[in-house]
N, C-alpha and C positions, 0 to 999 in steps of 0.2 A: 434398518429400514433394507427391505425385501429391495430387489431389484425390479424398476417401472418396465413392462414388459408390453404396454400398451402401444399406439397407435404413437409415433415421432412428428406425425404434419402438428404444426405450429408451434413446436419444441423447439430448444437452441441448444447443435451439440445432439439431437437425440434423444434430452433429459429434460425433466421439467426445474424451469430453472430454480423454483423455487422449494426445490427438492435435495436441489446440489451443493456440497460441502465445501469452502475452502478454507485450508489452511496454510500457518504460512511458519516459517522459523528463522531466526536471526543470523546472518551469515556475515562471518569474524571478517573473512576476505572475498572480495568479487566473485562473484560466477564461480564458489567453492563448494559444494556440495557438503552439505551438515547432518552428522549425527546425533540423536537425541529426536526429543519430541517432540512433536509441531505442532502449534496453537489451531484451535480452530477459530474459527471467526467467524461473530454472529453480526448477521445484517440486522439493523432497525429501523431502513428504513432502504428504496429501491438505489440509493446510489451510493458509492463510496468516493468518497472527496478526499486529495491530498492538499496538507498546508503546511506551508515551508514558515517558521520562524526566522529573519537575518538581523544582523547586528550591521552597526557601520563604529568603527571604533572612534576615539577622540582625539586620535591623532593630530597633532600641525605638523606643515612641512611646506616648501616653495612652491608644492601643486597649488592653483589656482582652481580645484575643484576638492569637491568632498569626498572623501575617503570612497574606497568600494564596500559595498554588502558581501558580509561572512553567512551564508548556511547554519543556523544555530542548533537547529530542530527540526526532524522532518513528521509529521505525521499524519495519521490517516482518520476518516472517520466517517460515519453513513449508519 
């Protein structure tokens, strides 16, 4: 796609927001740049929502409260 050369009035960051490309790559360690090919993120709507799946262990102990939940999966959709 050729670069946009028109007016930037009313556009986010000087680019049409529907012409921007967002890519992602999995990190093996937090904030460590990764090598390899990034994946293009394809939007099917105007929002991108994060969802977390949690699990609570069925352990029994002397505390009179439920066990704390643990995040087991994080996903995004939009």
